[in-house]
Backbone as JSON, one array per atom type, in Angstrom:
{
  "sequence": "MLKTTRYGQSSVLCEPAVGGFGGVPAGCQCDKNNMLWIADMRLGLITVDKQGTFTQVCQEDDAGQTMQGCNDCAFDYDGNLWITAPAGKIAPHPYERSMEEPFGSVYCYTNQKKMVRIDTGLRFPNGIAVLHSPDGRPRTLIVAETPTKSLWSYEIQGPGKVGDRKLWGKLPGDLEGGPDGMDFDEDNNLLVAHWGSGFLEVFGSEGGSPHTRIKLPFAKVSNLHFKKGTKEVYVTEHNGHGLWRFEWQRPGKLQYCDTLSV",
  "N": [[-6.67, -14.79, -9.71], [-3.34, -15.49, -8.72], [-0.83, -17.98, -8.28], [2.42, -18.03, -6.98], [5.81, -18.9, -7.14], [8.8, -18.63, -5.05], [10.75, -18.15, -6.82], [9.74, -16.65, -8.79], [8.03, -17.79, -10.64], [4.86, -17.96, -12.0], [1.39, -18.84, -12.05], [-2.05, -19.24, -13.03], [-4.4, -19.58, -10.52], [-7.13, -19.31, -10.03], [-10.04, -17.95, -11.55], [-12.45, -16.24, -10.59], [-15.94, -16.01, -11.11], [-19.42, -15.06, -11.12], [-22.55, -15.65, -12.17], [-21.9, -14.64, -14.77], [-20.48, -12.38, -14.08], [-17.34, -11.22, -13.62], [-14.9, -11.64, -11.04], [-13.16, -9.37, -8.76], [-10.58, -10.0, -7.16], [-8.93, -9.29, -4.1], [-7.5, -8.66, -1.08], [-6.41, -11.48, 1.03], [-6.73, -14.38, 3.14], [-5.59, -17.29, 5.0], [-7.06, -20.26, 6.25], [-7.14, -22.79, 8.87], [-7.47, -25.11, 7.54], [-6.19, -24.92, 5.18], [-7.69, -23.46, 3.34], [-8.23, -20.75, 1.21], [-9.43, -17.48, 1.91], [-11.02, -14.93, 0.36], [-11.25, -11.54, -0.15], [-13.31, -9.9, -2.26], [-13.92, -7.47, -4.66], [-16.16, -7.37, -6.42], [-17.63, -9.71, -5.84], [-17.9, -10.02, -3.2], [-17.29, -11.98, -0.43], [-15.32, -14.78, -0.92], [-14.29, -18.22, -1.08], [-11.43, -20.22, -1.86], [-10.09, -23.28, -2.83], [-7.16, -25.5, -2.77], [-7.12, -26.56, -5.32], [-8.2, -24.6, -6.83], [-10.93, -24.27, -6.91], [-13.71, -22.28, -6.4], [-15.98, -20.67, -4.12], [-18.76, -18.62, -3.53], [-19.32, -17.08, -0.54], [-21.57, -15.78, 0.74], [-24.52, -13.84, -0.19], [-25.98, -12.03, 1.09], [-25.98, -10.21, 4.18], [-26.26, -10.9, 7.79], [-28.46, -9.4, 8.45], [-30.05, -9.43, 6.31], [-29.32, -7.64, 4.36], [-28.03, -6.75, 1.16], [-24.73, -7.9, 0.34], [-21.71, -5.97, 0.32], [-19.07, -5.11, -1.94], [-15.86, -6.44, -1.28], [-12.5, -5.79, 0.14], [-10.25, -6.4, 1.74], [-9.1, -8.63, 4.4], [-8.91, -10.2, 7.67], [-8.16, -12.79, 9.86], [-8.94, -13.26, 13.34], [-7.52, -14.84, 16.33], [-9.48, -16.45, 17.25], [-10.83, -17.39, 15.07], [-12.59, -15.73, 13.75], [-13.45, -13.82, 10.94], [-12.47, -10.71, 9.91], [-13.52, -8.01, 7.86], [-12.97, -5.65, 5.3], [-15.05, -3.47, 3.31], [-15.16, -1.66, 0.7], [-16.62, -1.22, -1.63], [-19.66, -0.84, -3.55], [-22.91, -2.43, -3.67], [-22.72, -5.99, -4.26], [-22.05, -7.79, -7.43], [-24.97, -8.62, -9.29], [-25.19, -5.78, -9.27], [-24.36, -2.39, -10.13], [-20.88, -1.43, -10.38], [-19.4, 0.25, -7.8], [-17.4, 2.53, -5.93], [-16.26, 3.69, -2.76], [-14.64, 6.02, -2.68], [-15.13, 8.82, -2.71], [-17.84, 9.3, -1.79], [-19.03, 8.39, 1.46], [-19.77, 5.38, 1.87], [-18.56, 3.0, 2.56], [-18.04, -0.06, 4.29], [-17.55, -2.24, 7.19], [-17.21, -5.68, 7.99], [-17.82, -8.66, 9.9], [-17.25, -12.03, 9.55], [-18.31, -14.45, 11.46], [-17.07, -17.09, 13.65], [-19.15, -18.71, 13.82], [-20.4, -18.72, 11.46], [-21.86, -16.42, 10.71], [-22.61, -13.49, 9.0], [-21.84, -10.36, 9.82], [-22.55, -6.94, 9.72], [-20.49, -4.51, 10.99], [-19.91, -1.81, 11.0], [-20.34, 1.26, 9.12], [-20.31, 3.91, 6.68], [-17.79, 4.84, 5.88], [-14.99, 6.12, 4.04], [-13.73, 4.39, 1.52], [-12.71, 1.95, 3.1], [-9.94, -0.05, 3.72], [-7.07, -1.7, 4.14], [-6.76, -4.09, 6.88], [-6.38, -5.25, 10.26], [-5.77, -7.22, 13.18], [-5.15, -6.67, 16.56], [-3.87, -8.58, 19.24], [-4.31, -9.54, 22.66], [-1.69, -10.36, 25.19], [-2.47, -12.91, 26.04], [-3.62, -14.04, 23.88], [-6.13, -13.27, 23.23], [-8.47, -11.64, 21.07], [-8.21, -8.2, 20.72], [-8.14, -5.47, 19.64], [-9.39, -4.07, 16.7], [-8.02, -2.86, 13.66], [-8.53, -0.58, 11.12], [-7.92, 0.62, 7.99], [-8.57, 3.75, 6.39], [-8.43, 4.89, 3.37], [-8.51, 7.47, 1.68], [-8.54, 9.49, 3.66], [-6.26, 9.14, 5.0], [-6.26, 7.78, 7.4], [-6.14, 5.66, 10.29], [-8.36, 3.61, 11.92], [-9.65, 2.46, 15.04], [-11.25, -0.28, 16.81], [-12.65, -1.51, 19.73], [-12.6, -4.9, 20.3], [-15.31, -6.73, 21.26], [-16.44, -9.24, 21.1], [-17.28, -12.05, 18.94], [-18.14, -10.48, 16.0], [-18.86, -8.19, 17.33], [-18.24, -4.94, 18.38], [-16.72, -2.0, 19.91], [-17.14, 1.66, 19.83], [-15.95, 3.43, 16.98], [-12.67, 4.73, 16.86], [-10.16, 7.2, 16.32], [-7.03, 5.96, 15.51], [-4.51, 6.21, 14.33], [-2.55, 8.38, 12.12], [-1.43, 8.9, 8.82], [1.51, 10.44, 7.36], [1.97, 13.43, 5.26], [0.59, 15.01, 2.26], [0.0, 13.86, -0.09], [-1.63, 12.21, -2.96], [-3.39, 9.24, -2.11], [-2.98, 6.77, 0.49], [-3.31, 4.77, 3.54], [-3.02, 1.27, 3.02], [-2.75, -2.22, 2.68], [-1.68, -4.16, 5.63], [0.33, -5.41, 8.37], [1.16, -7.12, 11.47], [4.26, -7.14, 13.43], [6.08, -9.41, 15.74], [6.36, -7.91, 18.02], [4.25, -6.31, 18.09], [4.35, -4.06, 16.52], [2.95, -2.21, 13.89], [3.11, -2.6, 10.5], [2.5, -0.68, 7.73], [1.3, -0.41, 4.46], [1.75, 2.41, 2.55], [0.12, 3.63, 0.2], [1.1, 5.23, -2.77], [3.11, 6.8, -1.66], [5.63, 5.65, -1.58], [6.62, 4.5, 0.71], [6.72, 2.18, 3.51], [4.9, 2.5, 6.51], [5.65, 2.5, 9.94], [4.04, 1.73, 12.89], [3.85, 2.01, 16.47], [2.31, -0.12, 19.03], [0.36, 1.47, 20.18], [-0.49, 3.26, 18.3], [-0.97, 6.5, 16.81], [1.47, 8.46, 15.39], [3.66, 7.31, 12.78], [6.65, 5.63, 13.81], [8.79, 4.82, 12.39], [9.96, 4.91, 9.05], [9.98, 3.16, 6.01], [11.81, 3.12, 3.22], [10.91, 2.58, -0.16], [11.5, 1.13, -3.49], [9.52, 1.93, -5.24], [6.38, 3.63, -5.73], [3.63, 3.02, -5.43], [2.8, 1.15, -3.25], [1.01, -1.66, -2.12], [0.25, -3.82, -0.39], [1.25, -6.1, 2.25], [2.93, -8.87, 3.83], [4.04, -11.09, 6.3], [6.31, -13.76, 6.08], [5.8, -16.93, 7.54], [7.16, -17.33, 10.74], [9.52, -15.93, 10.32], [11.65, -13.03, 9.53], [11.07, -12.17, 7.14], [9.44, -10.24, 4.68], [6.77, -10.03, 2.4], [5.85, -8.0, -0.33], [3.5, -6.24, -2.24], [2.88, -4.27, -5.2], [1.71, -1.47, -7.27], [2.99, -0.16, -9.36], [4.76, -1.52, -11.09], [3.35, -3.82, -10.96], [4.41, -5.9, -9.29], [5.84, -8.39, -7.16], [7.62, -8.24, -4.21], [10.28, -8.75, -1.84], [11.65, -8.28, 1.46], [13.82, -7.98, 4.37], [12.65, -7.48, 7.65], [13.21, -5.97, 10.98], [12.32, -7.67, 12.92], [10.57, -10.81, 13.51], [7.39, -11.71, 12.01], [4.02, -11.45, 13.41], [2.27, -14.37, 14.5], [-0.1, -15.87, 12.38], [-3.62, -16.68, 12.22], [-3.85, -19.2, 10.98], [-1.52, -20.36, 11.68], [-1.5, -20.85, 14.34], [-2.02, -22.99, 17.26], [-4.73, -25.17, 17.6], [-7.25, -25.32, 20.15]],
  "CA": [[-5.77, -15.13, -8.67], [-2.16, -16.12, -9.21], [0.07, -18.56, -7.31], [3.75, -17.63, -7.39], [6.92, -19.45, -6.36], [9.79, -17.65, -4.61], [11.68, -17.92, -7.94], [9.1, -15.8, -9.78], [7.17, -18.51, -11.61], [3.45, -17.67, -11.7], [0.36, -19.52, -12.8], [-3.42, -18.88, -12.59], [-5.01, -20.55, -9.58], [-8.6, -19.16, -10.1], [-10.61, -16.76, -12.17], [-13.83, -16.34, -10.12], [-17.06, -15.29, -11.74], [-20.72, -15.5, -10.68], [-23.63, -15.12, -13.11], [-21.32, -13.93, -15.81], [-19.74, -11.19, -13.64], [-16.0, -11.58, -13.12], [-14.52, -11.12, -9.75], [-11.97, -8.55, -8.58], [-10.05, -10.44, -5.9], [-8.0, -8.4, -3.46], [-6.77, -9.31, 0.04], [-6.77, -12.84, 1.35], [-6.26, -15.03, 4.4], [-5.7, -18.74, 4.95], [-7.52, -20.81, 7.53], [-6.43, -23.96, 9.36], [-7.66, -26.2, 6.54], [-5.59, -24.51, 3.89], [-8.62, -22.83, 2.51], [-8.07, -19.32, 1.09], [-10.65, -16.66, 2.06], [-10.71, -13.86, -0.56], [-12.08, -10.36, -0.24], [-13.46, -9.64, -3.65], [-14.65, -6.19, -4.81], [-17.42, -7.56, -7.11], [-18.35, -10.89, -5.46], [-17.97, -10.02, -1.74], [-16.34, -12.88, 0.22], [-15.28, -16.01, -1.58], [-13.28, -19.17, -0.7], [-10.74, -20.89, -2.92], [-9.25, -24.38, -2.27], [-5.87, -25.64, -3.39], [-7.3, -26.87, -6.66], [-8.66, -23.48, -7.52], [-12.35, -24.22, -6.87], [-14.12, -21.2, -5.59], [-17.31, -20.61, -3.6], [-19.23, -17.41, -2.93], [-19.79, -17.36, 0.8], [-22.92, -15.34, 0.94], [-24.91, -12.68, -0.95], [-26.58, -11.08, 2.06], [-25.47, -10.28, 5.58], [-27.15, -11.52, 8.79], [-29.66, -8.61, 8.62], [-30.74, -9.57, 5.06], [-28.91, -6.7, 3.38], [-27.03, -7.24, 0.11], [-23.33, -7.72, 0.62], [-20.86, -5.04, -0.4], [-17.76, -5.69, -2.45], [-14.79, -6.48, -0.21], [-11.14, -5.45, -0.28], [-9.18, -7.03, 2.59], [-9.64, -9.43, 5.53], [-7.91, -10.74, 8.65], [-8.63, -13.64, 10.94], [-8.35, -13.2, 14.68], [-7.12, -16.12, 16.74], [-10.69, -17.29, 17.49], [-11.35, -17.89, 13.84], [-13.53, -14.77, 13.14], [-12.77, -13.11, 9.88], [-12.89, -9.28, 9.84], [-13.46, -7.76, 6.43], [-13.33, -4.29, 4.8], [-15.94, -3.51, 2.12], [-15.23, -0.27, 0.16], [-17.4, -1.14, -2.85], [-21.17, -0.88, -3.41], [-23.47, -3.83, -3.59], [-22.02, -7.0, -5.12], [-22.7, -8.03, -8.7], [-25.02, -7.89, -10.52], [-25.37, -4.35, -9.09], [-23.29, -1.61, -10.71], [-19.67, -1.39, -9.62], [-19.15, 1.59, -7.2], [-16.36, 2.61, -4.91], [-16.51, 4.76, -1.77], [-13.53, 7.0, -2.54], [-15.7, 10.14, -2.41], [-19.03, 9.18, -0.86], [-18.62, 7.47, 2.56], [-20.64, 4.26, 2.05], [-17.86, 1.84, 2.81], [-18.42, -0.81, 5.53], [-16.74, -3.29, 7.77], [-17.99, -6.83, 8.38], [-17.21, -9.79, 10.57], [-17.79, -13.37, 9.34], [-17.98, -15.11, 12.7], [-16.78, -18.53, 13.64], [-20.47, -19.42, 13.77], [-20.81, -18.53, 10.11], [-22.81, -15.29, 10.58], [-21.97, -12.29, 8.37], [-22.38, -9.18, 10.57], [-21.95, -5.64, 9.41], [-20.24, -3.86, 12.34], [-19.75, -0.34, 10.88], [-20.5, 1.71, 7.76], [-20.08, 5.34, 6.61], [-16.38, 5.03, 5.73], [-14.53, 6.33, 2.71], [-12.81, 3.34, 1.07], [-12.01, 1.13, 4.08], [-9.02, -0.82, 2.92], [-6.37, -2.69, 4.96], [-7.35, -4.42, 8.19], [-5.53, -6.08, 11.08], [-6.26, -7.55, 14.56], [-4.19, -6.68, 17.65], [-4.31, -9.48, 20.29], [-3.71, -9.41, 24.02], [-0.67, -11.36, 25.43], [-3.01, -14.3, 26.24], [-4.13, -14.5, 22.57], [-7.52, -12.78, 23.0], [-8.59, -10.54, 20.18], [-8.42, -7.02, 21.5], [-8.36, -4.3, 18.93], [-9.45, -4.09, 15.27], [-7.51, -1.69, 13.04], [-9.08, -0.41, 9.79], [-7.4, 1.77, 7.14], [-9.43, 4.54, 5.53], [-7.38, 5.36, 2.47], [-8.51, 8.82, 1.3], [-8.37, 10.34, 4.77], [-4.99, 8.76, 5.58], [-6.57, 7.51, 8.77], [-6.29, 4.28, 10.82], [-9.33, 3.59, 12.91], [-9.6, 1.29, 15.92], [-12.48, -0.62, 17.47], [-12.41, -2.5, 20.78], [-13.32, -6.14, 20.03], [-16.1, -7.21, 22.44], [-16.79, -10.57, 20.89], [-17.47, -12.3, 17.52], [-19.09, -9.56, 15.33], [-19.26, -7.11, 18.21], [-17.14, -3.97, 18.63], [-17.04, -0.76, 20.48], [-17.15, 2.77, 18.95], [-14.82, 3.79, 16.14], [-11.84, 5.79, 17.37], [-8.93, 7.44, 15.51], [-5.89, 5.25, 16.09], [-3.27, 6.73, 13.76], [-2.6, 9.14, 10.87], [-0.21, 8.78, 7.99], [2.01, 11.75, 7.06], [1.89, 13.84, 3.94], [-0.66, 15.46, 1.61], [-0.08, 13.33, -1.39], [-2.75, 11.3, -3.15], [-3.2, 7.89, -1.61], [-3.09, 6.58, 1.97], [-2.97, 3.41, 4.03], [-3.52, 0.08, 2.28], [-2.64, -3.42, 3.51], [-0.88, -4.02, 6.8], [0.58, -6.67, 9.18], [1.89, -6.84, 12.73], [5.33, -8.03, 13.78], [5.88, -10.05, 16.92], [6.34, -6.89, 19.1], [3.0, -5.57, 17.87], [4.49, -2.9, 15.61], [2.06, -2.4, 12.67], [3.68, -2.19, 9.24], [1.38, -0.24, 6.93], [1.58, 0.03, 3.09], [1.31, 3.76, 2.27], [0.0, 3.68, -1.3], [1.38, 6.54, -3.41], [4.16, 7.54, -1.01], [6.9, 4.98, -1.6], [7.05, 4.09, 2.02], [5.95, 1.51, 4.54], [4.91, 3.27, 7.76], [5.67, 1.57, 11.07], [3.39, 2.31, 14.06], [3.78, 1.17, 17.71], [1.01, -0.73, 19.35], [-0.61, 2.48, 20.64], [-0.86, 4.09, 17.2], [-0.44, 7.89, 16.8], [2.27, 8.68, 14.21], [4.73, 6.25, 12.59], [7.99, 5.88, 14.42], [9.83, 4.47, 11.42], [9.55, 4.89, 7.65], [10.83, 2.24, 5.24], [11.76, 3.65, 1.83], [10.76, 1.51, -1.18], [11.89, 1.61, -4.81], [8.27, 2.15, -6.02], [5.44, 4.53, -4.98], [2.32, 2.52, -5.14], [2.82, -0.06, -2.45], [-0.43, -1.95, -1.86], [-0.03, -4.78, 0.62], [2.43, -6.78, 2.81], [2.6, -10.08, 4.64], [5.22, -11.76, 6.84], [6.46, -15.24, 5.89], [5.71, -17.57, 8.89], [8.35, -17.6, 11.63], [10.73, -15.23, 9.83], [11.65, -11.6, 9.38], [10.9, -11.89, 5.68], [8.12, -9.57, 4.38], [6.45, -9.95, 1.0], [5.24, -6.7, -0.61], [2.92, -6.04, -3.58], [2.86, -2.82, -5.67], [0.97, -1.24, -8.5], [3.73, 0.47, -10.39], [5.13, -2.57, -12.06], [2.56, -5.01, -10.59], [5.34, -6.83, -8.92], [5.88, -8.97, -5.78], [8.95, -8.01, -3.66], [10.46, -9.21, -0.45], [12.74, -7.66, 2.22], [13.92, -8.44, 5.79], [12.41, -6.54, 8.74], [14.07, -6.15, 12.21], [11.7, -8.67, 13.83], [9.66, -11.7, 12.82], [6.01, -11.32, 11.97], [3.16, -12.06, 14.38], [1.68, -15.55, 13.97], [-1.44, -15.79, 11.76], [-4.58, -17.68, 12.69], [-3.59, -20.62, 10.42], [-0.3, -20.89, 12.31], [-1.7, -21.06, 15.82], [-2.53, -24.26, 17.64], [-6.17, -25.32, 17.99], [-7.43, -25.76, 21.54]],
  "C": [[-4.61, -15.91, -9.18], [-1.5, -16.88, -8.01], [1.47, -18.39, -7.89], [4.78, -18.31, -6.55], [7.87, -18.37, -5.97], [10.79, -17.37, -5.74], [10.97, -17.12, -9.04], [8.27, -16.48, -10.81], [5.73, -18.45, -11.12], [2.56, -18.49, -12.58], [-0.99, -19.08, -12.2], [-3.91, -20.0, -11.66], [-6.56, -20.5, -9.79], [-8.94, -17.87, -10.78], [-12.12, -16.75, -11.79], [-14.78, -15.44, -10.88], [-18.41, -15.89, -11.24], [-21.76, -14.83, -11.55], [-23.14, -14.32, -14.23], [-20.51, -12.66, -15.43], [-18.39, -11.69, -13.1], [-15.71, -10.96, -11.84], [-13.34, -10.15, -9.88], [-11.33, -8.89, -7.25], [-9.0, -9.52, -5.39], [-7.26, -9.15, -2.34], [-7.25, -10.71, 0.34], [-6.17, -13.39, 2.63], [-6.39, -16.5, 4.25], [-6.19, -19.26, 6.27], [-6.79, -22.1, 7.88], [-6.54, -25.15, 8.49], [-7.09, -25.89, 5.15], [-6.58, -23.96, 2.88], [-8.33, -21.33, 2.44], [-9.45, -18.58, 1.18], [-10.27, -15.3, 1.39], [-11.67, -12.75, -0.41], [-12.13, -9.92, -1.7], [-14.4, -8.39, -3.94], [-16.01, -6.32, -5.62], [-18.23, -8.68, -6.5], [-18.48, -10.98, -3.93], [-16.88, -10.95, -1.12], [-16.43, -14.24, -0.53], [-14.21, -16.92, -0.91], [-12.68, -19.88, -1.88], [-9.91, -22.02, -2.3], [-7.98, -24.51, -3.15], [-5.96, -26.02, -4.88], [-7.84, -25.74, -7.48], [-10.19, -23.39, -7.61], [-12.83, -23.16, -5.9], [-15.57, -21.27, -5.21], [-17.64, -19.2, -3.1], [-19.85, -17.69, -1.58], [-21.24, -16.96, 1.06], [-23.24, -14.09, 0.02], [-25.58, -11.66, -0.11], [-25.91, -11.24, 3.41], [-26.56, -10.84, 6.52], [-28.48, -10.71, 8.89], [-30.48, -8.62, 7.28], [-30.37, -8.46, 4.05], [-27.9, -7.22, 2.41], [-25.65, -6.95, 0.51], [-22.75, -6.62, -0.21], [-19.66, -5.67, -0.88], [-16.7, -5.45, -1.44], [-13.42, -6.28, -0.78], [-10.08, -6.22, 0.46], [-9.84, -7.76, 3.77], [-8.51, -9.94, 6.41], [-8.65, -11.58, 9.68], [-8.07, -13.21, 12.28], [-8.09, -14.72, 15.11], [-8.31, -17.06, 17.18], [-11.34, -17.78, 16.23], [-12.41, -16.94, 13.27], [-12.8, -13.97, 12.12], [-13.39, -11.74, 9.76], [-12.59, -8.75, 8.5], [-13.81, -6.28, 6.17], [-14.12, -4.38, 3.5], [-16.12, -2.09, 1.58], [-16.07, -0.12, -1.08], [-18.86, -1.1, -2.52], [-21.63, -2.28, -3.34], [-22.77, -4.76, -4.64], [-22.76, -7.16, -6.45], [-23.92, -8.89, -8.51], [-25.23, -6.37, -10.47], [-24.24, -3.63, -9.73], [-22.09, -1.47, -9.81], [-19.45, 0.03, -9.14], [-18.1, 1.42, -6.17], [-16.61, 3.8, -4.03], [-15.38, 5.74, -1.62], [-14.04, 8.44, -2.21], [-16.81, 10.1, -1.45], [-18.8, 8.07, 0.2], [-19.75, 6.35, 2.81], [-19.92, 2.93, 2.34], [-18.2, 1.23, 4.23], [-17.35, -1.76, 6.02], [-17.62, -4.45, 8.25], [-17.09, -7.74, 9.26], [-17.99, -11.05, 10.18], [-17.4, -14.17, 10.57], [-17.62, -16.56, 12.56], [-17.98, -19.4, 13.7], [-21.19, -19.22, 12.44], [-21.97, -17.53, 9.91], [-22.02, -14.15, 9.99], [-22.65, -11.06, 9.01], [-21.72, -7.88, 10.12], [-21.76, -4.87, 10.72], [-20.14, -2.36, 12.24], [-19.99, -0.02, 9.36], [-20.27, 3.24, 7.86], [-18.62, 5.72, 6.46], [-16.08, 5.35, 4.27], [-13.42, 5.36, 2.37], [-12.03, 2.73, 2.25], [-11.19, 0.09, 3.39], [-8.3, -1.91, 3.76], [-7.0, -2.92, 6.3], [-6.42, -5.38, 8.96], [-6.12, -6.18, 12.46], [-5.05, -7.51, 15.53], [-4.72, -7.62, 18.78], [-3.63, -9.13, 21.63], [-2.6, -10.51, 24.17], [-1.27, -12.83, 25.58], [-3.7, -14.78, 24.96], [-5.56, -13.99, 22.31], [-7.56, -11.61, 22.04], [-9.01, -9.25, 20.88], [-8.81, -5.81, 20.72], [-8.39, -4.58, 17.39], [-8.96, -2.75, 14.66], [-7.98, -1.69, 11.59], [-8.44, 0.84, 9.17], [-8.47, 2.39, 6.32], [-8.52, 5.33, 4.59], [-7.4, 6.87, 2.18], [-8.23, 9.76, 2.41], [-6.98, 10.14, 5.46], [-5.11, 8.38, 7.09], [-6.54, 5.97, 9.07], [-7.22, 4.38, 11.94], [-9.32, 2.35, 13.75], [-11.0, 1.06, 16.48], [-12.06, -1.64, 18.55], [-13.26, -3.72, 20.45], [-14.03, -6.64, 21.27], [-16.55, -8.66, 22.33], [-16.96, -10.83, 19.37], [-18.57, -11.29, 16.89], [-19.56, -8.44, 16.19], [-18.04, -6.23, 18.54], [-17.63, -2.68, 19.31], [-17.04, 0.39, 19.4], [-15.85, 2.92, 18.19], [-14.04, 4.9, 16.71], [-10.6, 5.94, 16.43], [-7.71, 6.85, 16.19], [-4.53, 5.77, 15.63], [-3.53, 7.47, 12.49], [-1.31, 8.97, 10.09], [0.2, 10.17, 7.55], [1.81, 12.13, 5.55], [0.56, 14.28, 3.37], [-0.76, 14.91, 0.23], [-1.31, 12.5, -1.67], [-2.45, 9.88, -2.7], [-3.33, 7.87, -0.02], [-2.84, 5.19, 2.35], [-3.74, 2.31, 3.25], [-3.34, -1.14, 3.14], [-1.64, -3.26, 4.63], [-0.75, -5.36, 7.56], [1.41, -6.29, 10.41], [3.17, -7.75, 12.8], [5.16, -8.54, 15.2], [5.86, -9.11, 18.16], [5.17, -5.94, 18.92], [3.25, -4.19, 17.23], [3.67, -3.25, 14.32], [2.76, -1.8, 11.5], [2.52, -1.85, 8.27], [1.89, 0.18, 5.5], [0.98, 1.41, 2.87], [1.3, 4.0, 0.82], [0.24, 5.15, -1.78], [2.56, 7.23, -2.84], [5.52, 6.96, -1.25], [7.46, 4.58, -0.33], [6.15, 3.05, 2.65], [6.07, 2.31, 5.82], [4.79, 2.27, 8.93], [5.15, 2.24, 12.33], [3.69, 1.39, 15.29], [2.41, 0.71, 17.97], [-0.07, 0.26, 19.82], [-1.02, 3.47, 19.52], [-0.24, 5.48, 17.21], [0.18, 8.12, 15.4], [3.25, 7.58, 14.03], [6.0, 6.61, 13.24], [9.11, 5.49, 13.5], [9.17, 4.47, 10.02], [10.5, 4.03, 6.83], [10.7, 2.67, 3.78], [11.73, 2.45, 0.84], [11.19, 2.05, -2.57], [10.7, 1.76, -5.81], [7.35, 2.98, -5.12], [4.21, 3.85, -4.55], [2.29, 1.17, -4.43], [1.35, -0.43, -2.02], [-0.67, -2.94, -0.72], [1.27, -5.42, 1.12], [2.01, -7.92, 3.65], [3.9, -10.71, 5.07], [5.15, -13.28, 6.44], [6.54, -15.87, 7.33], [7.06, -17.78, 9.5], [9.59, -16.92, 11.19], [10.52, -13.7, 9.86], [11.32, -11.18, 7.94], [9.5, -11.36, 5.41], [7.96, -9.57, 2.87], [5.57, -8.7, 0.79], [4.7, -6.69, -2.01], [2.85, -4.56, -3.87], [2.19, -2.75, -6.99], [1.68, -0.53, -9.58], [4.11, -0.51, -11.5], [4.37, -3.87, -11.87], [3.42, -6.2, -10.21], [5.18, -7.35, -7.48], [7.41, -8.9, -5.32], [9.06, -8.65, -2.28], [11.71, -8.47, 0.17], [12.76, -8.23, 3.61], [13.71, -7.31, 6.71], [13.23, -6.84, 9.92], [13.53, -7.33, 13.05], [10.81, -9.62, 13.01], [8.23, -11.17, 12.9], [5.19, -12.08, 13.13], [2.53, -13.37, 13.75], [0.28, -15.27, 13.47], [-2.33, -16.88, 12.4], [-4.22, -19.09, 12.2], [-2.32, -21.2, 11.01], [-0.4, -21.24, 13.77], [-2.24, -22.45, 16.04], [-4.02, -24.22, 18.0], [-6.26, -25.81, 19.4], [-8.8, -26.37, 21.66]]
}
């Protein structure tokens, strides 16, 4: 894991490993205590503090099943962390990915510290985002399934509880790749990294097809995140392994760490 200044200066924050098995950290979120929560493809879910000290959150879910390797995560405003898990069982089990065989899963680590698997049978579930109602209530969970170019939705019924999986949106084209990381703007437009295409796809709050495509100077865009209170969007990519930024039309939606506690 790296920490980077806006002037391009980078340094290592953490190199997680458990039992001699190195981590593969991917998406992350920050909580209200400035703790980073990291979805890790080999170690599952880990936390990292500002000094770079890491902790593996759990090795099993609430049902006693071995955790799968995780890729991305998103807090809702109630403090529940929703997590995609496209890898097989965490280390020391062999490293497997669900690109072909649909064994990918989705978890929720609730605000009561329970790890609940809410769905499985997906091909590489990847980016994840939460749509909230105007009153701040978590309403809809959106999950990217990369190889099928699909965005799936679940009605959020409570911490670790969702309705049936429904198709929410499809990305255009027949190229290799598909939806990766994503983030909402303040008008509930969902900006989606379309890995392999050289575009960010922008969907309205009802899904369907993208209403706007943002052309990028690289093809393998992997994730994006709004800077708090601004229209500034940070973007990662796999062509040059760079970090980029641009200005969108609207500010981003507040994250859990930015909201007031009640």
